[in-house]
C-alpha positions in Angstrom: 92.1 67.7 123.3 92.8 66.7 119.7 94.9 68.9 117.3 94.7 68.3 113.6 97.2 69.7 111.1 96.6 70.1 107.4 98.8 71.0 104.4 102.2 72.6 105.2 101.8 72.4 108.9 101.3 68.6 108.8 104.5 68.4 106.8 106.3 70.8 109.2 105.2 69.0 112.4 105.4 65.5 110.9 101.9 64.8 112.2 98.4 65.1 111.1 97.0 64.5 114.5 98.2 65.2 118.0 96.7 64.9 121.5 97.5 67.5 124.1 96.2 68.3 127.5 93.5 71.0 127.9 93.2 73.9 130.2 95.3 76.4 128.3 94.1 79.3 126.3 94.5 79.0 122.5 97.2 81.7 122.7 99.1 79.6 125.4 98.8 76.5 123.3 100.1 78.2 120.2 103.2 79.4 122.2 103.8 75.8 123.4 103.5 74.6 119.8 106.0 77.2 118.6 108.4 76.0 121.3 107.9 72.4 120.3 108.2 72.8 116.5 110.5 75.8 116.3 110.5 79.2 114.7 109.6 78.0 111.3 106.2 76.9 112.7 105.8 80.3 114.3 106.6 82.1 111.0 103.9 80.0 109.2 101.1 80.9 111.6 102.0 84.4 112.9 102.8 87.8 111.5 105.8 89.6 113.1 103.4 91.4 115.4 101.9 88.0 116.5 98.6 88.1 114.6 97.4 84.8 113.0 98.3 84.5 109.3 97.8 81.9 106.6 95.5 79.6 108.6 92.0 79.3 109.8 92.1 78.1 113.4 88.9 76.0 113.8 87.7 75.0 117.2 85.1 72.2 117.0 84.5 73.2 113.3 84.0 76.9 113.9 86.5 79.7 113.5 88.0 80.5 116.8 86.9 84.2 116.5 83.4 83.0 117.2 84.5 82.0 120.7 86.8 84.3 122.6 89.5 84.4 119.9 92.9 83.4 121.2 91.8 83.9 124.7 89.4 80.9 124.4 90.1 78.3 127.1 90.5 74.9 125.5 88.7 71.9 127.0 89.6 68.2 127.0 86.8 67.3 124.5 87.8 70.1 122.0 89.2 69.5 118.5 91.5 72.3 117.2 92.2 72.3 113.5 94.9 74.2 111.6 93.5 74.8 108.2 95.7 76.6 105.7 94.3 79.2 103.4 93.8 77.7 99.9 94.6 79.8 96.9 93.3 79.0 93.5 92.4 80.3 90.2 
């Protein structure tokens, strides 16, 4: 599967694109990414009670909540994008 990072997360990971194996749930993948990129990555995407914050997690162009949320099983052909919220005025 392909993972794409935008904004601060691309800066934090040092990558805009990454390929990972599939078969995990989104929640399991996020835990692996926090292990790989450290607690700062975790603080950018999770609240203290482990709810997503500051990002839209898009699976194949649709918000992951339209699937099974973080319990969605990720497939080899999937594309997961970390899109930060954009503030403006």
